[in-house]
Steps between C-alpha positions, in 0.01 A plus 500: 500500500533302174549176683182552705301577181622181339404305813143648515442434132637146495308404814171638365539309171579184689196531715265593224609224266547212742269207419471227761545134396360241741768248615233228430522595127875427508484171694380281202805605302723435796353150535557428133866603537588301806779310311676830415760611752590786274287603197680544175554874525822644354546729809597204717882511526720249678713624784862427539472207746145514613278191503158475342340513843629850582367796316514880490200676344505848344168646399502847347290755308710742303373858478573680176534832671756387754809294418529257787527164321797353673384141472822376327715660768322328781476169310880497452551550880252225593646260243853559634372389840369179347129569462301409195303814415148515368424842350142605409462823307127578565479765228655275236277201605198727503558590137551140393198378300517157660466657841226737392297213364497325838607716798443224760710247309783751460493585872511132582831485311636756740412295814598170339856633475522489873342153546674297769783762507681635795479872433802683634432836340173657382557845351208706365527849361242709311144596581300316762147636539244653737432400855146391583318566829662190659851639431542235230686568180234459239586429140860388533620565146640201322403577137502853375301499182389763242151486648594495864680318775409152633576337836386345812506646851818462694323239720395313189852517362660349803228235514580402144863474582415270793287294265807419285694428818748782461708526822565861607616408853857613438421760239587866470205697353584840368230720345536837330160640411195679625384369834785255489520428873133399496561222256648303786155413634446127456860429405740251666863616505821533695536874426275752328616842384272768358408865548268629770336732243480527116840590346551676170605295205773748426709363784445128440794448270758639737350334803476159344850493366661614818307254712611199298855637473521506885368145525747387241778639722388283786294760688200397707146572392484776759829655386388489136162653593668788692725573203196593291305700751375829338706805560342822637399625152339169407317493832366844429378398146378153611315621809761346735480153343764269634585131484403259771616149585281222642670178603864394519722806455812281480390318186776486237521412137681166528592228248153348500 
């Protein structure tokens, strides 16, 4: 039952500390950065043969109690397939004094990275946050700071992506986190994969690595998803959480 305890604790912290940022607070910074296709953030790495108009985005929040930081592993796979990869470590950015001094400006950097880009992969893992009465993910965590977590609702997040003209029409969106399948509301995508219920952080590392390994071998999104379905013991601990796919089950990780 250790995994379940970790899940309950992490989810409660995420909900209690989530601070909403209005998308309208971010817009002025997005407008001032219209000329920046990619902000000067060191986490942006060029893919093997990908063009500047195709992008893979990895957003993650490491948890000190659970070793599931496999960002480098996934980045290597995506780069081999020709995608430039933008990686955003929310915990690291949330402890950066420049970000702390102006949260909205820092969050605008995140969205500006996807300006006018054709997003082929959007991979998020870590905490999301609570569901409100409208079944909306409230407090999508983008910056995890010493004093709390900051974010916009999932609807606001996808609206901000639309504002910078990020194209998700052929994208795979894969989310590992609390209420991950609910994060799809308001999103445009070709395929979305998430869990139908919260899943313990203790299984994220294994699930994430195996999923991308399968895609790297040429498997479809559906085949990759099926390869990481919880076994009977995980289902017992997780309350029968399983992965679900919405959209094109035959999506493959191609050469961009």
